[in-house]
C-alpha positions in Angstrom: 42.5 -0.9 -20.9 44.4 -3.0 -23.4 45.0 -6.7 -23.6 47.8 -8.8 -25.0 49.1 -12.3 -24.8 52.2 -12.9 -22.7 55.2 -12.4 -25.1 56.8 -15.6 -23.8 56.1 -18.6 -26.0 56.6 -22.4 -25.8 57.0 -24.3 -29.0 55.9 -21.2 -30.9 52.6 -20.9 -28.9 52.0 -17.9 -26.8 51.0 -18.6 -23.2 47.4 -17.4 -22.4 47.0 -16.0 -19.0 43.5 -15.9 -17.6 41.8 -15.4 -14.3 38.8 -17.5 -13.0 35.8 -16.1 -11.2 34.4 -19.1 -9.2 36.0 -22.0 -7.4 33.5 -24.9 -8.0 33.6 -28.1 -9.9 33.6 -26.5 -13.4 36.1 -23.8 -12.5 38.5 -26.5 -11.5 38.4 -27.9 -15.1 40.1 -24.7 -16.3 42.6 -24.5 -13.5 43.6 -28.2 -14.1 44.3 -27.5 -17.8 46.6 -24.7 -16.8 48.4 -27.0 -14.4 48.8 -29.8 -17.0 49.9 -27.4 -19.8 51.8 -24.5 -18.2 53.5 -23.7 -21.5 50.1 -22.9 -23.0 48.0 -21.6 -20.1 48.4 -19.9 -16.7 45.9 -18.8 -14.1 46.6 -15.3 -12.8 44.1 -15.6 -9.9 41.0 -17.4 -8.8 38.3 -15.1 -7.4 36.3 -16.6 -4.5 34.6 -14.7 -1.7 35.1 -17.1 1.2 38.5 -16.9 3.0 38.5 -20.6 3.9 37.6 -21.6 0.3 40.4 -19.4 -1.0 42.9 -21.1 1.2 41.7 -24.5 0.0 42.0 -23.4 -3.6 45.4 -22.0 -3.2 46.6 -25.2 -1.5 44.9 -27.7 -3.8 45.1 -25.9 -7.2 48.4 -24.1 -6.6 47.2 -20.7 -7.9 46.9 -17.2 -6.5 43.5 -16.2 -5.1 41.6 -13.0 -4.5 38.3 -12.0 -2.8 37.2 -9.7 -5.6 37.8 -9.1 -9.3 39.5 -5.8 -8.5 41.9 -7.5 -6.1 42.6 -10.1 -8.8 43.5 -7.4 -11.3 45.8 -5.8 -8.8 47.8 -9.0 -8.8 47.9 -9.2 -12.6 45.7 -8.0 -15.5 44.8 -11.2 -17.4 44.3 -11.7 -21.1 40.7 -12.8 -20.4 38.6 -14.0 -17.5 36.7 -17.3 -17.2 33.4 -16.9 -15.4 32.4 -20.2 -13.7 29.8 -19.3 -11.1 26.1 -20.3 -10.4 23.6 -19.4 -13.1 22.0 -16.6 -11.1 25.3 -15.0 -10.4 26.9 -15.2 -13.8 25.1 -12.2 -15.5 26.3 -9.8 -12.8 29.9 -11.0 -13.0 29.8 -10.7 -16.8 28.5 -7.1 -16.6 31.2 -6.2 -14.1 34.0 -7.6 -16.3 32.6 -5.8 -19.4 32.7 -2.6 -17.4 36.4 -3.3 -16.8 36.7 -3.7 -20.6 38.0 -7.2 -20.1 37.3 -10.1 -22.5 35.1 -12.8 -20.9 34.7 -16.6 -21.4 31.5 -17.3 -19.5 30.3 -20.8 -18.6 27.0 -22.1 -19.9 24.4 -20.8 -19.7 25.2 -17.0 -19.6 22.0 -16.2 -17.8 19.4 -18.5 -16.1 16.2 -17.7 -18.0 14.9 -15.8 -21.0 14.4 -12.5 -19.2 18.0 -12.8 -17.9 19.3 -13.5 -21.4 17.5 -10.5 -22.9 18.7 -8.2 -20.1 22.3 -9.4 -20.4 22.3 -9.0 -24.2 20.9 -5.5 -23.8 23.7 -4.6 -21.4 26.7 -6.2 -23.0 25.7 -7.8 -26.3 27.2 -4.9 -28.4 30.5 -4.9 -26.4 31.9 -7.8 -28.4 33.7 -8.9 -25.3 31.8 -12.0 -24.3 32.3 -15.6 -25.4 30.5 -18.6 -24.0 32.2 -21.8 -22.9 29.9 -24.1 -24.9 32.3 -27.0 -25.3 30.1 -29.7 -26.8 30.7 -28.9 -30.5 34.5 -28.8 -29.7 34.5 -32.4 -28.5 37.0 -34.3 -30.8 34.4 -36.7 -32.2 31.9 -33.9 -32.9 34.7 -31.7 -34.4 35.6 -34.6 -36.7 31.9 -35.1 -37.7 31.6 -31.4 -38.5 34.7 -31.7 -40.6 33.2 -34.6 -42.5 30.0 -32.7 -43.1 32.0 -29.7 -44.4 33.5 -32.1 -47.0 30.0 -32.6 -48.2 30.1 -36.4 -47.5 26.3 -36.5 -46.9 25.4 -33.6 -49.0 23.2 -30.8 -47.6 22.6 -31.4 -43.9 18.8 -31.5 -43.1 18.4 -33.3 -39.8 20.3 -33.9 -36.6 19.3 -36.4 -33.9 21.2 -36.4 -30.7 21.1 -38.5 -27.5 24.0 -37.7 -25.2 23.8 -34.5 -23.3 21.1 -32.0 -22.1 19.4 -28.9 -23.3 21.7 -26.1 -24.5 24.7 -28.5 -25.0 22.6 -30.7 -27.3 21.1 -27.7 -29.0 24.6 -26.4 -29.7 25.6 -29.6 -31.5 22.3 -29.6 -33.5 22.7 -26.0 -34.6 26.4 -26.4 -35.5 25.8 -29.4 -37.7 22.7 -28.0 -39.4 24.7 -24.9 -40.0 27.5 -26.5 -42.0 27.7 -24.7 -45.3 25.6 -21.8 -43.9 27.9 -19.9 -41.6 31.6 -19.5 -40.9 33.0 -21.8 -38.2 35.9 -21.4 -35.8 39.1 -23.5 -35.9 37.7 -26.2 -33.7 34.5 -26.6 -35.7 31.9 -25.1 -33.5 30.5 -22.9 -36.2 28.9 -19.5 -36.0 26.0 -20.2 -38.3 22.7 -18.4 -38.6 20.7 -21.7 -38.1 18.2 -21.5 -35.3 18.1 -17.7 -34.9 14.8 -17.6 -36.7 11.4 -18.9 -35.5 11.8 -22.4 -34.2 8.8 -24.7 -33.3 9.6 -27.0 -30.4 7.5 -30.0 -29.2 8.4 -32.3 -26.4 7.2 -35.1 -24.2 8.6 -36.9 -21.1 8.5 -40.6 -20.4 9.3 -42.3 -17.1 10.7 -45.9 -16.9 12.9 -47.9 -14.5 16.6 -47.6 -15.0 19.6 -48.7 -12.9 21.9 -45.8 -12.3 25.3 -47.3 -11.4 27.5 -44.1 -11.7 26.9 -40.5 -10.7 29.2 -37.5 -10.7 30.4 -38.8 -7.2 31.4 -42.2 -8.7 30.1 -45.7 -8.5 26.9 -46.2 -6.4 27.2 -50.0 -5.8 23.4 -50.0 -6.2 21.8 -52.0 -9.0 18.2 -51.1 -8.0 16.2 -49.8 -10.9 14.4 -46.5 -10.2 12.2 -44.2 -12.2 14.2 -42.1 -14.6 12.7 -39.5 -16.9 13.5 -39.3 -20.7 12.7 -36.2 -22.6 12.2 -36.4 -26.3 11.8 -33.2 -28.3 11.6 -32.2 -31.9 12.8 -28.8 -33.2 11.5 -27.5 -36.5 14.0 -24.8 -37.8 12.1 -24.3 -41.1 13.3 -24.9 -44.6 13.1 -28.7 -44.1 15.7 -28.6 -41.3 15.0 -30.4 -38.0 16.5 -31.6 -34.8 15.6 -34.5 -32.5 16.5 -34.3 -28.8 16.6 -37.4 -26.6 17.9 -37.2 -23.1 17.5 -39.4 -20.0 18.2 -38.3 -16.4 22.0 -38.6 -15.6 22.8 -39.7 -19.1 26.1 -37.9 -18.9 27.4 -40.4 -16.4 25.2 -43.5 -16.7 27.0 -46.1 -18.9 23.7 -47.9 -19.5 22.7 -45.1 -21.8 25.2 -44.7 -24.6 25.8 -41.6 -26.8 24.1 -41.6 -30.2 24.0 -39.1 -33.1 22.4 -39.3 -36.5 23.1 -36.6 -39.1 21.0 -36.9 -42.3 21.8 -35.2 -45.5 20.7 -35.0 -49.1 23.2 -37.7 -50.3 23.6 -39.9 -47.2 23.7 -40.0 -43.4 26.2 -40.2 -40.6 25.3 -42.5 -37.7 27.7 -42.3 -34.8 31.0 -43.1 -36.6 29.5 -44.7 -39.7 28.9 -42.7 -42.9 26.8 -44.1 -45.8 26.6 -42.0 -48.9 26.0 -41.9 -52.7 29.2 -41.3 -54.6 28.2 -42.1 -58.2 25.7 -43.9 -60.4 24.4 -47.0 -58.6 27.3 -46.5 -56.1 26.6 -46.4 -52.4 29.7 -46.6 -50.2 30.3 -46.9 -46.4 33.1 -45.2 -44.5 34.0 -45.0 -40.8 35.4 -42.4 -38.6 38.6 -44.0 -37.2 40.1 -42.9 -33.9 43.9 -43.4 -33.5 44.7 -43.7 -29.8 48.3 -43.8 -28.6 49.4 -45.9 -25.6 47.6 -49.1 -26.4 49.4 -52.4 -26.2 53.0 -51.9 -27.5 52.5 -48.3 -28.4 54.8 -46.5 -25.9 53.9 -42.9 -26.7 51.6 -42.6 -23.7 47.8 -42.8 -23.6 46.7 -39.9 -25.7 44.3 -39.2 -28.6 46.3 -38.7 -31.8 43.7 -38.0 -34.5 40.4 -39.0 -36.0 40.1 -39.7 -39.8 37.9 -41.0 -42.5 39.2 -42.9 -45.5 42.7 -41.9 -44.6 42.0 -38.2 -44.4 42.6 -36.7 -40.9 39.5 -34.7 -39.8 40.7 -33.8 -36.3 44.2 -33.7 -34.9 44.9 -33.4 -31.2 47.1 -30.3 -30.8 47.4 -30.9 -27.0 49.3 -34.2 -27.1 51.3 -34.9 -24.1 48.8 -33.7 -21.6 46.9 -37.0 -21.7 43.5 -35.3 -21.8 40.0 -36.9 -21.9 37.8 -35.7 -24.7 35.8 -33.3 -22.4 39.1 -31.7 -21.4 40.3 -31.5 -25.0 37.1 -29.5 -25.8 37.6 -27.1 -22.9 41.3 -26.7 -23.9 40.2 -25.9 -27.4 37.9 -23.2 -26.1 40.7 -21.7 -24.0 43.0 -21.7 -26.9 40.3 -20.3 -29.2 39.6 -17.5 -26.7 43.3 -16.6 -26.4 43.5 -16.5 -30.2 40.4 -14.3 -30.3 41.8 -11.8 -27.8 44.9 -11.6 -30.0 42.7 -10.7 -33.0 41.5 -14.1 -34.3 38.0 -15.4 -34.9 35.5 -15.7 -32.0 35.3 -19.2 -30.7 31.7 -19.1 -29.5 30.1 -15.6 -29.3 27.5 -14.6 -26.7 24.7 -14.6 -29.3 25.3 -18.3 -29.9 25.2 -19.2 -26.2 22.0 -17.1 -25.8 20.3 -18.9 -28.7 21.3 -22.3 -27.4 19.8 -21.6 -24.0 16.7 -20.1 -25.5 16.0 -23.3 -27.4 17.0 -25.4 -24.4 14.4 -23.5 -22.3 11.8 -24.1 -25.0 12.4 -27.8 -24.7 12.0 -27.7 -21.0 8.8 -25.7 -21.2 7.3 -27.9 -23.9 8.1 -31.0 -21.9 6.7 -29.6 -18.7 3.4 -28.3 -20.2 2.8 -30.7 -23.1 2.2 -27.6 -25.3 4.4 -26.8 -28.3 6.5 -23.7 -28.0 7.3 -21.3 -30.9 10.3 -19.1 -30.2 10.7 -15.5 -31.4 13.5 -13.8 -33.2 15.6 -12.2 -30.4 17.8 -9.1 -30.4 21.0 -11.2 -30.5 19.9 -12.7 -33.8 20.9 -9.5 -35.5 
C-alpha cells in the first residue's frame, strides 16, 4: 500500500486527507480543524461503531462515517489516520492500522500503562508508521520559548519547572526544553532529543487544600464553594545536572484561579514565563520579553488571530494558520496535523512513538511516586534505542 498527499493544493500547500478513528471530544478537535481549513485538511471518514453515533457525527461534523476501518478505507484511502479512542482501545487500533501499512497519528497516551507501552512497542515500534499527537510542545508560546532556547539566550538548559498541565503533557515540555541543543527538533519545535530516555529518578508528594473551581470542561459552575483539591509536586532527576519540577493541581487545565507557570534555567540566565534575564557581556545583565502580536484588537481590523511571538524584534513563532481564528490549543493540533502530513510526504517525524512512550513512562512514574510516597527509578526501555 502506498500513500501520497492529494495533488490538489491551495496557496501552494497540499491538502492532507486523513481518517479519524473515534468520535469523542478529542476526535472532534481534528474534525473541526478540517472544517475550518478545508484548503489544508479533509476528513475522509470518521470510524465509530454505533449507528446512532455515526448519524450524529455525520450530521454535526459534516463528514462521511463508517463502522469499521476497512469500511472507511473502502470510501477512500487516507494519507494517514488519527486515532482518538479511549486509552485501553488505542493499542489495538494502532496495531490494526500498522497491519494495513497506514501511517498513524495516535492521541496521547499510546497505551494505558507500562506493560501496554512495552507490548505496543514490541509489535509496531520498528514499523516507523506511528506518531503521537502530543501537542503541548507545539503550543505557540512553548514553540517560541523553544526557539529562544535554541538561540542560546540562557545558555545550556539545565532545569525546567512547569505548572500548567498534567503528567505526560508536562513531561513532554520538560524533555523538549531540556533537549535543546541535544537532539534534532521538528519544524514546530517539539524536538526529538535523547533527554529522558536514560535512567530517571522521580520523587513526588501530594497536598490537599481548599480551592474554588469555577470552570470545568462543561463550563461555568456558578459555585464559589471551596472544596478539597489535590496538588501533585514532583521532581525528575535526568542526570548530568538536568532536572525537572512538576506542579499540577486538579482541573488546572480549566481553573482560571491557577495560572500557567514555567521556569527554564540555564547556564547564562533564565526564562520565567515570558521574561528572559541573561548575561550578555562583562557586568551586563539584560532583560527581554516574549511579545505576542495579536490581530483584531481595538482598531486592528484583520480579525482576531495570533500573528507572531517575538523577542527583541526577532520573530520566534509565526502563525501559519492565520485566517482560521484558532486558539493556541487548536494551533498546536493543527501543527501536528501539518507535521504529520509533511512526514507522510517524506519530511521529518513530528513526534515519534518512542517520544510518546517515554513521556507516558515518566508520567506514570510521577503518579506512582505520588501515590506511594516512594521514589521511582525508571529503566532504559526498548524504545530508547
